[in-house]
N, CA, C and O of each residue as an XYZ file, in Angstrom:
316
protein
N       2.304     44.752     16.072
C       3.178     44.584     14.957
C       4.474     43.920     15.248
O       5.072     43.290     14.376
N       4.928     44.057     16.497
C       6.151     43.418     16.881
C       6.026     41.881     16.911
O       6.971     41.154     16.605
N       4.817     41.417     17.293
C       4.655     39.971     17.327
C       4.810     39.378     15.899
O       5.369     38.295     15.731
N       4.340     40.054     14.954
C       4.476     39.595     13.553
C       5.899     39.434     13.135
O       6.230     38.470     12.444
N       6.732     40.314     13.516
C       8.168     40.305     13.137
C       8.799     39.162     13.820
O       9.660     38.521     13.218
N       8.435     38.829     15.082
C       9.117     37.714     15.739
C       8.697     36.339     15.112
O       9.525     35.434     15.012
N       7.459     36.200     14.708
C       7.014     34.927     14.225
C       7.611     34.713     12.803
O       7.872     33.578     12.403
N       7.821     35.815     12.052
C       8.410     35.662     10.692
C       9.900     35.341     10.817
O      10.463     34.653      9.966
N      10.512     35.822     11.840
C      11.945     35.629     11.998
C      12.196     34.170     12.513
O      13.293     33.648     12.317
N      11.239     33.536     13.139
C      11.369     32.220     13.692
C      11.346     31.119     12.602
O      11.875     30.022     12.783
N      10.715     31.462     11.479
C      10.570     30.475     10.383
C      11.839     30.577      9.533
O      12.177     31.639      9.010
N      12.544     29.413      9.409
C      13.738     29.491      8.588
C      13.414     29.604      7.070
O      12.394     29.126      6.574
N      14.365     30.273      6.379
C      14.108     30.495      4.951
C      14.350     29.143      4.214
O      15.303     28.426      4.520
N      13.497     28.829      3.274
C      13.657     27.619      2.463
C      14.857     27.659      1.469
O      15.384     26.634      1.036
N      15.222     28.842      1.161
C      16.294     29.039      0.217
C      17.598     28.524      0.710
O      18.407     27.995     -0.051
N      17.820     28.692      2.090
C      19.096     28.308      2.707
C      19.130     26.779      2.964
O      20.212     26.237      3.191
N      18.029     26.100      2.935
C      18.008     24.662      3.157
C      18.640     23.926      2.049
O      18.389     24.261      0.891
N      19.474     22.907      2.319
C      20.054     22.100      1.256
C      18.961     21.368      0.457
O      17.991     20.858      1.017
N      19.155     21.337     -0.862
C      18.169     20.659     -1.693
C      18.538     19.268     -1.920
O      19.711     18.992     -2.175
N      17.591     18.318     -1.846
C      17.849     16.925     -2.129
C      17.787     16.709     -3.633
O      16.957     17.298     -4.325
N      18.670     15.864     -4.125
C      18.613     15.525     -5.507
C      17.458     14.596     -5.898
O      16.745     14.062     -5.049
N      17.310     14.434     -7.150
C      16.236     13.480     -7.614
C      16.599     12.058     -7.134
O      17.708     11.556     -7.313
N      15.580     11.463     -6.516
C      15.808     10.099     -6.061
C      15.386      9.129     -7.198
O      14.334      9.254     -7.826
N      16.299      8.154     -7.402
C      16.021      7.158     -8.520
C      15.446      5.892     -7.864
O      15.746      5.563     -6.717
N      14.631      5.223     -8.623
C      13.982      3.987     -8.103
C      15.055      2.895     -8.249
O      15.619      2.693     -9.324
N      15.315      2.200     -7.134
C      16.226      1.124     -7.176
C      15.624     -0.143     -7.844
O      14.925     -0.924     -7.199
N      15.896     -0.308     -9.063
C      15.275     -1.380     -9.916
C      15.558     -2.792     -9.354
O      14.767     -3.714     -9.554
N      16.706     -2.948     -8.644
C      17.059     -4.219     -8.130
C      16.144     -4.680     -7.064
O      16.071     -5.889     -6.845
N      15.453     -3.858     -6.394
C      14.454     -4.165     -5.389
C      13.055     -4.384     -5.929
O      12.173     -4.838     -5.199
N      12.841     -4.069     -7.195
C      11.515     -4.258     -7.875
C      11.458     -5.575     -8.597
O      10.382     -5.943     -9.070
N      12.550     -6.318     -8.717
C      12.516     -7.606     -9.418
C      11.505     -8.603     -8.839
O      10.857     -9.305     -9.615
N      11.344     -8.697     -7.548
C      10.366     -9.596     -7.028
C       8.967     -9.303     -7.439
O       8.118    -10.193     -7.394
N       8.681     -8.077     -7.843
C       7.341     -7.803     -8.371
C       7.171     -8.390     -9.699
O       6.042     -8.634    -10.126
N       8.268     -8.638    -10.404
C       8.125     -9.344    -11.806
C       8.048    -10.852    -11.525
O       7.288    -11.564    -12.182
N       8.812    -11.329    -10.575
C       8.819    -12.851    -10.352
C       7.493    -13.370     -9.715
O       7.119    -14.521     -9.944
N       6.824    -12.575     -8.965
C       5.589    -12.974     -8.280
C       4.554    -13.434     -9.300
O       4.068    -14.552     -9.129
N       4.159    -12.701    -10.345
C       3.207    -13.263    -11.262
C       3.760    -14.245    -12.302
O       3.001    -14.986    -12.927
N       5.078    -14.246    -12.482
C       5.664    -15.109    -13.477
C       5.583    -16.598    -13.046
O       5.266    -17.488    -13.835
N       5.874    -16.800    -11.809
C       5.913    -18.233    -11.287
C       4.541    -18.958    -11.498
O       4.530    -20.056    -12.054
N       3.409    -18.380    -11.076
C       2.163    -19.057    -11.393
C       1.838    -19.151    -12.838
O       1.250    -20.145    -13.265
N       2.197    -18.146    -13.637
C       1.974    -18.252    -15.052
C       2.736    -19.358    -15.663
O       2.214    -20.007    -16.569
N       3.946    -19.634    -15.240
C       4.735    -20.761    -15.743
C       4.000    -22.085    -15.453
O       3.911    -22.969    -16.305
N       3.471    -22.185    -14.200
C       2.803    -23.426    -13.869
C       1.541    -23.615    -14.699
O       1.252    -24.748    -15.085
N       0.777    -22.576    -14.994
C      -0.443    -22.640    -15.717
C      -0.180    -22.906    -17.229
O      -0.855    -23.726    -17.851
N       0.805    -22.198    -17.788
C       1.136    -22.280    -19.226
C       1.694    -23.625    -19.589
O       1.438    -24.129    -20.682
N       2.440    -24.208    -18.707
C       3.087    -25.498    -18.975
C       2.437    -26.656    -18.381
O       3.107    -27.658    -18.128
N       1.171    -26.606    -18.132
C       0.413    -27.634    -17.425
C       0.546    -28.955    -18.184
O       0.697    -30.008    -17.565
N       0.493    -28.913    -19.501
C       0.483    -30.179    -20.262
C       1.932    -30.742    -20.585
O       2.097    -31.776    -21.233
N       2.888    -30.028    -20.116
C       4.328    -30.385    -20.335
C       5.012    -30.451    -18.973
O       5.762    -29.540    -18.622
N       4.772    -31.503    -18.202
C       5.321    -31.525    -16.826
C       6.821    -31.435    -16.759
O       7.339    -30.764    -15.867
N       7.561    -32.080    -17.662
C       8.984    -31.952    -17.573
C       9.539    -30.570    -17.878
O      10.458    -30.096    -17.210
N       8.989    -29.948    -18.862
C       9.358    -28.592    -19.225
C       8.943    -27.669    -18.085
O       9.692    -26.763    -17.720
N       7.767    -27.887    -17.524
C       7.219    -27.042    -16.401
C       8.199    -27.132    -15.253
O       8.523    -26.113    -14.641
N       8.668    -28.295    -14.951
C       9.539    -28.512    -13.771
C      10.910    -27.780    -13.989
O      11.470    -27.154    -13.089
N      11.391    -27.910    -15.235
C      12.691    -27.253    -15.558
C      12.589    -25.716    -15.499
O      13.400    -25.028    -14.878
N      11.559    -25.231    -16.175
C      11.386    -23.726    -16.319
C      11.085    -23.172    -14.951
O      11.679    -22.165    -14.567
N      10.181    -23.788    -14.184
C       9.790    -23.285    -12.883
C      11.039    -23.387    -11.921
O      11.295    -22.461    -11.151
N      11.766    -24.463    -11.976
C      12.971    -24.568    -11.099
C      14.033    -23.540    -11.450
O      14.691    -23.000    -10.560
N      14.216    -23.249    -12.793
C      15.176    -22.256    -13.175
C      14.762    -20.846    -12.758
O      15.609    -20.050    -12.351
N      13.451    -20.524    -12.855
C      12.936    -19.226    -12.434
C      13.100    -19.065    -10.954
O      13.537    -18.027    -10.458
N      12.730    -20.145    -10.240
C      12.814    -20.068     -8.767
C      14.274    -19.921     -8.286
O      14.566    -19.168     -7.357
N      15.175    -20.661     -8.945
C      16.617    -20.546     -8.608
C      17.087    -19.145     -8.907
O      17.845    -18.581     -8.118
N      16.678    -18.565     -9.994
C      17.119    -17.213    -10.358
C      16.561    -16.206     -9.296
O      17.270    -15.296     -8.867
N      15.334    -16.387     -8.904
C      14.786    -15.454     -7.886
C      15.481    -15.564     -6.573
O      15.786    -14.553     -5.941
N      15.741    -16.776     -6.145
C      16.474    -16.973     -4.858
C      17.907    -16.440     -4.997
O      18.437    -15.783     -4.101
N      18.492    -16.735     -6.109
C      19.880    -16.240     -6.311
C      19.888    -14.680     -6.247
O      20.792    -14.081     -5.663
N      18.897    -14.067     -6.838
C      18.840    -12.609     -6.782
C      18.717    -12.122     -5.352
O      19.397    -11.185     -4.932
N      17.822    -12.787     -4.603
C      17.726    -12.387     -3.180
C      18.936    -12.566     -2.366
O      19.267    -11.711     -1.545
N      19.636    -13.684     -2.567
C      20.902    -13.849     -1.901
C      21.942    -12.850     -2.338
O      22.727    -12.398     -1.504
N      21.987    -12.486     -3.580
C      22.893    -11.440     -4.067
C      22.607    -10.129     -3.361
O      23.523     -9.450     -2.899
N      21.392     -9.793     -3.282
C      21.043     -8.519     -2.599
C      21.470     -8.483     -1.164
O      22.007     -7.490     -0.674
N      21.211     -9.638     -0.466
C      21.577     -9.709      0.974
C      23.090     -9.673      1.177
O      23.601     -9.037      2.099
N      23.803    -10.392      0.267
C      25.188    -10.581      0.446
C      25.931     -9.257      0.191
O      26.893     -8.947      0.894
N      25.491     -8.475     -0.809
C      26.208     -7.287     -1.211
C      25.517     -5.922     -0.829
O      25.827     -4.865     -1.379
N      24.573     -6.023      0.140
C      23.963     -4.790      0.632
C      24.794     -4.119      1.646
O      25.197     -4.758      2.618
N      25.072     -2.899      1.490
C      25.978     -2.196      2.352
C      25.399     -1.910      3.720
O      26.153     -1.687      4.667
N      24.135     -1.910      3.850
C      23.478     -1.656      5.196
C      23.488     -2.874      6.045
O      23.363     -2.744      7.263
N      23.631     -4.086      5.487
C      23.682     -5.262      6.318
C      25.173     -5.547      6.695
O      26.059     -5.598      5.842
N      25.382     -5.724      7.992
C      26.779     -5.956      8.447
C      26.927     -7.331      9.024
O      28.018     -7.705      9.455
């Protein structure tokens, strides 16, 4: 019976452990998941309009790269 008391005392109580708050999804890191399918769709949808395709594709690509640069420039973990 003494061995049971020792093993129970060795396990810390969960009530005393600090609770972590709800983690939120960082939406700014999920934007590339939206850009990945949009770029090929732009190319396919505007196949018959080469000038518009170039402008829209270039704008979307510039926005995606700008977003990436923004994340890298203002990320607190990168020094």
